[in-house]
N, C-alpha and C positions, 0 to 999 in steps of 0.2 A: 458533511451537512451543508446544504445550500442555504445561504442567508437571503432572506426575503424581507421586503417592507410589508409587515403585517398590520402596522398601525400608522396609517397615512394621516397627516394633519388635516387634510381636506376630505378625503374619501372615507375616513374612519377605519375601524378594525376589519380585517379580512379574515374570513374563515379559512383555516389551513388544510381542509380536507377535500374540498370540492374543486376538481380540476377541469379545465376546458382546453380545447385546441383552437388556435388561430394561426393566420399566416402573416408574415412580414416579408415583403418583396418576394413572394411566391415560395418561401420556406416555411414549413410547418413547425410550430412551437407549442409547448404546453405552458399553462399559466394557472394560477389560482383564480377562480371565478371572482370577478369584481376587483382584482388588484389592478393597478393602473397599467396601461399598455407599456409605459416607460419602464416601470419596475419589472414587468414580465420580460421585457427585452433585455434589461440589464442582467437579470439572473440567468438568462439564456446566452449571455456572452456578447450581445449586440450593443455596441457603444455609439455607432453613428446612426442617427435617426433621419437625417436629411443632409443636404449640402446647401451652403449659402447661395442665394439667388444670383449674386453678382460675382463673388470671388471664387465660388466652387469649393470653399473649405468645408470640412466635415463639421457637423453640428450634432450635439447630443443633449443629454439632460444637463441643465444648469441649475435652476432653482428647485425644481421638482414640486412646486406648489402653485403653479399657474401664473406667475408674475412675468416671466421673461419671454415667452413664446419661442424659445429655441427648439422645443421638441415638437414643432408642428409636423403632422403627417397627414396622409389621406386615409380616411377610414370608410370602407364600403362606398368609395366614390366621392365622399365629401372632403374637399380640400381644406387645409389649414386648421385641423383639429389638434388640440394639445394632448399629446400622449401621456403627460403626467397627470392629467385630470380626467381622462376617459377610462372607465372601467372596462376590462377585457370581458367579452362575452363569447360563447361558443360560436365558432365559424366566422368570426370577424376577419375581413381582408384588409390588412393595413399595408400601405406602401409609402415609401419615402420619396418617390419620384414626382416630377411635375414642378413647374415654376410657379411659386406662390407670388401674389402681388407684393411689391416691395415699397410702393409709395403711391401718393395721390396721382402722380404722373401715369403709372401703370393702370390705375383704375380708370382714369379719364380716357386713355387711349382705347381701352376695351369698351367703353360706354359712349363713345362719340359716334 
């Protein structure tokens, strides 16, 4: 029996019968509709959601309730989304790649 997070403290209760497909880094996975992307990846054996912008060390789920920003991914082309707070929907394309802004310095250099 696979253990899933079916009662998330922020996203509420997840229906255990409705499944959807989504991709993470071009690999197809199954999830329960509206479970968090982070939870769906965990149950599918994916532990690394991204790599640190400066050190390159792997990052995964830390708090799982939206406080820490360690689970940032790109969802359907939108960068910096938190996987722990984003409900999975049919056909979502999630990727871990891409350098996310790390400081005001990065923001300023892109906007000058």
